[in-house]
C-alpha positions as CSV (number, residue, x, y, z in Angstrom):
1,M,-7.7,-14.3,-14.8
2,V,-8.5,-10.3,-16.7
3,S,-7.9,-9.6,-19.9
4,L,-5.2,-6.8,-20.6
5,G,-8.0,-5.0,-23.0
6,E,-10.7,-5.1,-20.5
7,L,-9.1,-3.6,-17.7
8,V,-7.6,-1.1,-20.6
9,R,-11.3,-0.2,-21.4
10,T,-12.5,-0.1,-17.1
11,A,-9.1,1.8,-16.3
12,E,-10.2,4.4,-19.2
13,S,-7.7,7.0,-18.5
14,A,-5.6,5.6,-15.6
15,L,-4.1,3.0,-17.8
16,R,-2.7,4.4,-21.7
17,P,-0.6,1.9,-23.4
18,L,2.7,2.8,-24.6
19,A,3.0,0.2,-27.0
20,P,0.5,-2.3,-29.7
21,F,-0.5,-5.1,-27.2
22,D,-2.5,-8.6,-27.1
23,A,-5.8,-7.3,-25.7
24,A,-6.5,-11.0,-24.9
25,R,-3.8,-11.5,-22.7
26,T,-4.7,-12.0,-19.3
27,I,-2.8,-11.0,-15.9
28,S,-3.0,-12.5,-12.2
29,G,-2.9,-9.4,-10.6
30,V,-1.9,-5.6,-9.7
31,H,1.0,-5.0,-8.0
32,V,3.2,-1.8,-6.6
33,S,6.6,-1.6,-6.1
34,E,9.7,0.3,-6.3
35,L,12.1,-2.2,-5.6
36,G,14.9,-2.9,-7.8
37,D,14.3,-6.5,-8.0
38,P,10.9,-7.4,-6.7
39,G,10.8,-10.9,-8.1
40,R,10.6,-13.2,-5.2
41,Y,7.3,-10.6,-4.4
42,L,5.4,-11.9,-7.7
43,E,4.3,-15.4,-8.7
44,G,3.7,-14.4,-12.6
45,G,1.2,-12.5,-14.5
46,E,0.8,-9.6,-12.7
47,L,1.0,-6.0,-13.8
48,L,3.7,-4.0,-12.3
49,L,3.1,-0.7,-11.6
50,T,6.0,2.0,-10.5
51,T,7.1,5.1,-10.5
52,G,10.1,4.7,-12.3
53,I,12.4,4.7,-8.9
54,P,14.3,1.3,-9.7
55,L,15.4,2.9,-13.1
56,H,17.3,6.1,-11.6
57,G,19.9,3.3,-10.5
58,Q,19.7,0.3,-13.0
59,S,19.3,0.2,-16.9
60,A,15.8,-0.3,-18.2
61,A,17.4,-3.2,-19.9
62,A,18.6,-4.9,-16.6
63,Y,15.0,-4.3,-15.1
64,V,12.8,-5.0,-17.6
65,D,14.6,-8.6,-18.4
66,R,14.3,-9.4,-14.6
67,L,11.0,-9.0,-14.3
68,A,10.9,-11.2,-17.4
69,E,12.6,-13.8,-15.7
70,H,10.0,-13.8,-13.3
71,G,7.3,-14.4,-15.5
72,I,5.6,-10.4,-15.2
73,G,2.7,-10.2,-17.2
74,A,2.8,-6.5,-18.0
75,I,4.8,-2.8,-17.0
76,G,3.1,0.9,-16.2
77,I,5.3,3.6,-15.6
78,G,3.7,6.7,-12.9
79,L,4.1,9.5,-14.8
80,G,4.7,13.1,-12.8
81,E,7.2,11.6,-10.0
82,G,10.0,12.1,-11.9
83,W,9.4,11.0,-15.2
84,D,7.0,13.2,-17.2
85,D,7.4,10.4,-20.5
86,A,8.3,6.9,-19.8
87,P,12.1,6.5,-20.9
88,V,12.5,5.4,-24.3
89,E,14.3,2.8,-23.5
90,L,12.1,0.5,-21.3
91,V,9.4,0.7,-23.3
92,E,11.7,-0.3,-26.1
93,R,13.1,-3.0,-24.1
94,C,9.3,-4.1,-23.5
95,A,9.0,-4.8,-26.9
96,V,12.3,-6.7,-27.4
97,A,10.9,-9.0,-24.0
98,G,7.2,-8.9,-25.2
99,I,6.0,-7.7,-22.2
100,P,2.9,-4.7,-22.6
101,V,3.8,-1.6,-21.6
102,F,1.1,1.0,-20.1
103,A,1.4,4.5,-18.6
104,V,-0.5,6.1,-15.3
105,P,-0.6,9.8,-16.3
106,D,0.4,12.2,-14.0
107,G,-2.4,12.8,-10.9
108,A,-3.8,9.1,-11.5
109,P,-3.9,7.0,-8.5
110,F,-2.4,3.4,-9.0
111,L,-5.4,2.4,-6.6
112,D,-7.5,3.5,-10.1
113,V,-6.1,0.4,-11.7
114,S,-5.9,-1.6,-8.8
115,R,-10.2,-0.7,-8.4
116,A,-10.4,-1.4,-11.6
117,F,-8.6,-4.7,-12.1
118,W,-10.6,-6.0,-8.9
119,S,-14.5,-4.9,-9.9
120,I,-13.6,-6.8,-13.4
121,A,-12.4,-9.7,-11.1
122,G,-15.6,-10.1,-9.3
123,R,-17.8,-9.6,-12.3
124,G,-16.0,-13.0,-13.2
125,G,-16.1,-14.6,-10.2
126,Q,-19.8,-14.3,-10.3
127,E,-19.9,-15.6,-13.3
128,E,-18.0,-18.5,-12.5
129,A,-20.1,-19.4,-9.5
130,L,-23.0,-19.1,-11.8
131,R,-21.5,-21.0,-14.7
132,T,-20.3,-23.8,-11.9
133,A,-23.9,-24.1,-10.0
134,H,-25.2,-24.4,-14.2
135,A,-23.0,-27.3,-14.5
136,H,-23.6,-28.9,-11.5
137,T,-27.4,-28.7,-12.4
138,R,-26.6,-30.4,-15.6
139,L,-24.7,-33.4,-14.1
140,V,-27.7,-34.4,-11.8
141,Q,-29.7,-34.4,-14.9
142,A,-27.3,-36.3,-16.8
143,A,-27.0,-38.7,-14.0
144,N,-30.5,-39.0,-15.1
145,D,-30.1,-40.0,-18.7
146,P,-30.6,-43.8,-20.3
147,D,-26.9,-43.6,-20.8
148,A,-25.9,-41.9,-17.5
149,V,-22.3,-42.5,-17.2
150,I,-21.7,-41.5,-20.9
151,A,-24.2,-38.1,-20.2
152,V,-21.6,-37.6,-17.3
153,I,-18.8,-37.6,-19.0
154,R,-19.8,-35.4,-21.5
155,V,-21.6,-32.9,-19.1
156,M,-18.5,-32.7,-17.4
157,A,-15.9,-32.6,-20.5
158,Q,-18.3,-29.3,-21.6
159,A,-18.1,-27.9,-18.5
160,I,-14.0,-27.0,-18.1
161,G,-13.8,-27.0,-21.7
162,G,-11.4,-29.9,-22.2
163,W,-11.4,-33.7,-22.0
164,V,-12.9,-36.4,-19.8
165,A,-12.2,-40.1,-19.7
166,W,-14.3,-43.0,-18.0
167,L,-11.8,-45.8,-17.2
168,P,-13.3,-48.8,-16.0
169,W,-10.9,-51.0,-13.7
170,G,-10.8,-54.9,-12.9
171,Q,-10.9,-58.2,-14.8
172,G,-13.4,-57.9,-17.3
173,A,-13.1,-54.0,-17.6
174,G,-13.5,-52.6,-20.8
175,P,-11.3,-50.1,-22.5
176,G,-13.3,-47.3,-21.3
177,M,-14.4,-44.6,-23.2
178,L,-13.0,-40.7,-23.5
179,Y,-15.3,-37.6,-24.7
180,P,-14.7,-35.3,-27.1
181,P,-14.6,-38.7,-29.5
182,S,-11.9,-36.7,-31.4
183,L,-10.0,-37.1,-28.9
184,E,-10.4,-41.0,-28.3
185,G,-6.9,-41.6,-30.0
186,I,-5.0,-40.6,-26.8
187,L,-7.6,-42.9,-24.4
188,P,-4.7,-45.8,-24.1
189,A,-1.7,-43.2,-23.1
190,V,-4.3,-41.7,-20.3
191,R,-5.3,-45.1,-19.3
192,G,-1.5,-46.2,-18.3
193,D,-0.6,-43.1,-17.3
194,V,-3.9,-43.0,-14.5
195,E,-2.8,-46.7,-13.5
196,R,0.6,-45.6,-12.8
197,S,-0.5,-42.7,-11.1
198,L,-3.8,-43.4,-9.5
199,L,-4.7,-47.5,-9.4
200,R,-1.6,-49.1,-8.4
201,S,-0.7,-46.7,-5.7
202,G,-3.8,-47.1,-4.0
203,V,-4.2,-43.5,-3.5
204,E,-8.2,-41.7,-4.0
205,A,-6.7,-38.8,-6.4
206,A,-3.3,-37.6,-8.0
207,S,-2.6,-35.0,-10.5
208,F,-0.5,-34.8,-13.4
209,V,0.5,-33.7,-16.8
210,S,0.1,-36.2,-19.9
211,H,0.1,-35.0,-23.9
212,G,0.4,-31.3,-22.8
213,S,-3.1,-31.2,-20.5
214,T,-3.1,-30.7,-17.1
215,V,-4.7,-33.9,-15.7
216,L,-6.8,-34.5,-12.1
217,A,-7.7,-38.2,-11.5
218,H,-10.2,-39.1,-8.8
219,A,-10.6,-43.5,-8.0
220,V,-14.2,-44.3,-8.3
221,V,-14.3,-46.8,-5.3
222,V,-17.7,-48.0,-4.2
223,G,-17.2,-49.8,-0.9
224,E,-14.1,-51.3,-0.8
225,R,-13.1,-52.1,-4.1
226,T,-11.8,-49.8,-7.0
227,R,-14.4,-49.7,-9.7
228,G,-12.8,-47.3,-12.4
229,A,-11.1,-43.6,-12.4
230,L,-12.5,-40.7,-13.9
231,A,-10.0,-38.4,-15.4
232,L,-9.9,-34.7,-17.1
233,G,-7.4,-32.7,-18.4
234,A,-7.2,-29.0,-20.0
235,S,-4.7,-27.3,-22.0
236,R,-5.1,-24.5,-18.8
237,P,-4.3,-25.4,-15.3
238,L,-8.0,-26.9,-13.3
239,G,-9.1,-24.1,-10.5
240,R,-11.2,-24.9,-8.3
241,A,-14.5,-25.3,-9.6
242,D,-13.5,-27.9,-11.9
243,R,-12.0,-29.8,-9.0
244,Q,-15.2,-29.1,-7.5
245,L,-17.0,-30.5,-10.6
246,A,-14.7,-33.5,-10.3
247,L,-15.4,-34.3,-7.0
248,T,-19.9,-34.2,-8.2
249,A,-18.9,-36.2,-10.8
250,T,-17.3,-39.0,-9.2
251,A,-20.0,-39.3,-6.3
252,L,-22.2,-39.5,-9.5
253,L,-20.6,-42.0,-11.2
254,R,-19.9,-43.7,-7.7
255,L,-23.7,-44.0,-6.9
256,L,-24.8,-44.7,-10.9
257,I,-22.7,-48.0,-10.9
258,A,-23.4,-49.0,-7.2
259,T,-27.1,-47.9,-7.8
260,P,-28.0,-48.2,-11.6
261,T,-31.5,-47.4,-11.2
262,A,-30.8,-43.1,-11.2
263,A,-33.0,-40.9,-8.8
264,A,-35.9,-39.2,-10.1
265,R,-35.3,-36.0,-8.6
266,P,-32.3,-33.7,-7.4
267,E,-33.9,-34.5,-3.6
268,G,-33.4,-37.8,-4.7
269,W,-29.4,-37.6,-5.5
270,I,-28.8,-35.4,-2.5
271,A,-29.7,-38.0,-0.2
272,E,-28.3,-40.4,-2.0
273,L,-24.9,-39.1,-1.5
274,A,-25.5,-38.3,1.9
275,L,-25.9,-41.6,2.5
276,R,-22.9,-42.4,0.9
277,G,-20.9,-40.2,2.9
278,D,-20.7,-37.4,0.0
279,A,-21.8,-34.5,2.3
280,A,-19.6,-31.8,-0.2
281,A,-21.2,-33.6,-3.2
282,A,-24.9,-33.5,-1.5
283,R,-24.4,-29.7,-0.6
284,A,-23.0,-28.8,-4.0
285,L,-25.8,-30.3,-6.0
286,A,-27.9,-29.0,-3.5
287,S,-26.7,-25.4,-4.1
288,A,-27.2,-25.6,-7.8
289,A,-30.7,-27.1,-7.3
290,D,-31.8,-24.1,-5.5
291,I,-32.7,-26.7,-2.8
292,E,-32.2,-25.1,1.1
293,L,-30.6,-27.9,3.6
294,P,-31.6,-27.8,7.1
295,L,-28.7,-27.5,9.5
296,L,-30.0,-31.1,10.8
297,F,-31.9,-34.3,9.8
298,S,-33.2,-37.5,11.4
299,V,-33.1,-40.3,9.4
300,L,-36.0,-42.6,9.2
301,V,-36.0,-46.2,7.9
302,G,-38.9,-48.2,7.0
303,S,-41.2,-49.3,4.5
304,E,-44.0,-47.1,3.9
305,D,-44.6,-45.5,0.6
306,D,-45.6,-42.0,1.4
307,V,-44.1,-40.4,4.4
308,G,-44.0,-36.7,3.2
309,F,-40.3,-36.1,2.8
310,P,-38.7,-35.9,-0.5
311,F,-35.2,-37.2,0.7
312,T,-35.7,-40.6,0.3
313,V,-34.3,-43.3,-1.9
314,E,-34.8,-47.0,-1.8
315,R,-32.8,-50.1,-0.2
316,G,-34.4,-53.1,-1.2
317,D,-37.7,-53.6,0.4
318,L,-36.7,-50.3,3.0
319,R,-37.0,-46.5,2.4
320,L,-34.5,-44.5,3.5
321,V,-35.9,-41.0,3.9
322,L,-33.7,-37.7,5.6
323,V,-36.2,-36.0,7.9
324,P,-35.7,-31.9,8.7
325,S,-35.0,-31.4,12.2
326,G,-38.0,-30.9,13.2
327,G,-40.5,-32.2,11.2
328,T,-43.5,-34.2,12.1
329,V,-42.9,-37.8,11.3
330,H,-47.0,-39.7,10.4
331,V,-46.1,-43.8,10.1
332,D,-47.5,-46.4,11.9
333,S,-43.8,-48.1,11.6
334,G,-40.2,-47.4,10.8
335,T,-37.3,-46.4,13.3
336,L,-36.0,-43.1,13.3
337,S,-32.3,-41.6,13.8
338,A,-31.5,-38.4,16.6
339,A,-30.8,-35.1,14.4
340,V,-27.5,-35.1,12.5
341,G,-25.4,-32.9,10.8
342,L,-25.3,-33.1,7.2
343,D,-22.1,-34.5,7.4
344,D,-23.0,-37.6,10.1
345,V,-26.0,-38.7,8.1
346,A,-24.4,-41.5,6.6
347,V,-23.1,-42.4,10.1
348,A,-26.6,-42.4,11.6
349,A,-28.1,-44.4,8.8
350,A,-26.1,-47.1,9.2
351,R,-26.8,-47.1,13.3
352,T,-30.1,-46.5,12.5
353,L,-30.5,-49.6,9.6
354,A,-29.1,-52.0,12.5
355,L,-31.5,-50.8,15.0
356,H,-34.4,-51.2,12.9
357,R,-33.2,-54.7,11.0
358,A,-32.3,-55.9,14.9
359,S,-36.1,-55.3,16.1
360,P,-38.3,-55.1,12.6
361,G,-41.5,-55.2,15.1
362,S,-44.7,-52.6,14.2
363,G,-44.8,-49.1,16.0
364,L,-42.8,-46.1,15.5
365,R,-39.2,-46.6,17.2
366,R,-36.6,-43.5,18.2
367,E,-33.1,-44.2,18.4
368,P,-32.3,-44.0,22.4
369,E,-31.3,-40.8,23.9
370,S,-29.1,-38.5,20.9
371,R,-25.3,-37.6,22.3
372,A,-26.8,-33.6,22.1
373,R,-29.1,-34.4,24.8
374,R,-26.9,-36.4,27.0
375,W,-24.4,-33.0,26.7
376,V,-27.7,-30.8,28.1
377,D,-27.7,-33.4,30.8
378,D,-24.3,-33.1,31.7
379,L,-24.5,-29.3,31.8
380,M,-27.6,-29.4,33.9
381,H,-26.1,-31.4,36.7
382,A,-22.7,-29.4,36.4
383,D,-21.2,-26.4,37.6
384,P,-24.5,-24.3,37.1
385,V,-22.7,-20.9,35.7
386,L,-21.3,-23.3,32.4
387,L,-25.0,-24.0,31.0
388,P,-26.6,-20.6,30.8
389,T,-22.8,-19.1,29.7
390,V,-23.1,-22.3,27.0
391,V,-26.8,-21.3,25.8
392,S,-25.7,-17.4,25.6
393,Y,-22.3,-18.5,23.9
394,L,-24.1,-19.8,21.0
395,R,-26.8,-17.6,21.3
396,H,-24.4,-14.6,20.1
397,R,-22.8,-17.3,17.6
398,H,-19.6,-17.6,19.5
399,Q,-19.1,-13.9,20.4
400,A,-17.3,-13.8,23.8
401,E,-17.9,-10.0,24.4
402,R,-21.5,-9.9,23.6
403,T,-21.4,-12.8,26.0
404,A,-20.1,-11.3,29.0
405,R,-22.5,-8.4,28.0
406,E,-26.0,-10.5,29.0
407,L,-24.4,-12.4,31.5
408,G,-23.2,-9.2,33.4
409,V,-19.1,-10.5,33.8
410,H,-16.2,-9.6,32.5
411,R,-15.0,-11.4,28.7
412,N,-12.0,-12.9,30.5
413,T,-14.7,-14.8,32.5
414,V,-16.1,-16.1,29.1
415,R,-13.6,-18.0,27.7
416,P,-12.5,-20.5,30.5
417,R,-15.9,-21.4,31.4
418,I,-16.4,-22.7,27.6
419,L,-13.2,-24.2,28.0
420,A,-14.5,-26.4,30.8
421,A,-17.5,-26.7,29.3
422,E,-16.0,-28.4,26.4
423,R,-13.7,-30.5,28.4
424,L,-16.9,-31.7,30.4
425,L,-18.9,-32.7,27.1
426,G,-16.1,-33.7,25.3
427,I,-16.5,-31.8,22.2
428,T,-15.3,-28.1,20.8
429,L,-18.2,-25.5,20.1
430,D,-16.4,-24.6,16.8
431,D,-17.3,-27.6,15.3
432,P,-20.6,-26.4,13.4
433,D,-22.6,-29.6,13.5
434,A,-21.5,-30.0,17.6
435,A,-23.0,-26.6,18.0
436,A,-26.2,-27.0,16.0
437,E,-27.6,-30.1,17.4
438,L,-26.3,-29.0,21.4
439,W,-27.9,-25.4,20.2
440,I,-31.5,-27.3,19.0
441,A,-31.2,-29.8,22.1
442,L,-30.8,-26.7,24.7
443,R,-33.9,-25.1,22.8
444,D,-35.7,-27.6,23.3
445,Q,-35.0,-28.4,26.7
446,Q,-35.8,-24.6,27.5
447,R,-39.7,-25.3,25.6
């Protein structure tokens, strides 16, 4: 959203107020239309720019009233194409309807107003990204607080500028908590709404309106048991950044309940989240902590204290370590999985744990041949044109034209070969994890 005051300042002479207006009022976009009734093309909140053509065939009152019904944010009339000055009836009707009205002077293109809007929106997007990254970092720090659950709730409420509640669920569960404390009086009603909308229905997430707030609720599930719910509400619509923060906070609460002792470093939380299947939250925390994650990890299961990699968590008497692909492992014992993408770490860990417990002897054992090695072997024993085509296709990042140029074939030849390779391997090369695994295996094969 962009405030009208900031838009007028940025657009300078391209947008001139025709009446006093609320500078804090926000608009959702800039739309240009010469239709008499452009309502079906509007979502609400836009600044509508027109040269005034619709006003020649109808009264300004009828035109403004229809736009008001569609929730228009403001109206701008371009001068010089039929109107030397803004029609008095238009200005007066906008004042009655409470719609800010502006003039775009003769010679000033509407594009100047659009550019001003998007320059402000772009700055706002960067600022929101920075605020979100900072909020993710603060959530990780809160999870290491002695009163971690309370700290996570407090940080989450501050980040969204609203209220956040933790609602434990099950026999003997307490009443829960809500931040800020000044709104604790709504906690019983919020619990009732969440129980009806989320916990009793068995869904993992729900959205509804309660006490004038847009509410988002997430179930906190540990194993197969729902242990409670995180609910957050604000007087404004909750956006994508708010929802991502809610996912991260939910994942952290899940970890805090299942693993009361918090990880000491961001890398430990990232490993915990990945090992529990919360790859999206792990990536968000890594981004917030300015930690670059490799494309692939191997999961090392063992009991040695220091293996030289920071993505480490404890499971009883065992340590689970996420080893970046290509990293050298210097241990005397343990079990090492094949390299997998972050989304597959949880499955690889379960597989490697089972293998380790089935044969806990000395020495470093590696998981049997990975699926990527099998793919390479299948390509090597298939039609001889498939292997070089796949190698070139992955090297050129799925660009058929460049692949065809390197192989000296027509671009229409590349796609059938790729489809044949995908059928052979039982995968799609559009899957980034599968493509990354295959590329590394192919590169290792060529060494």
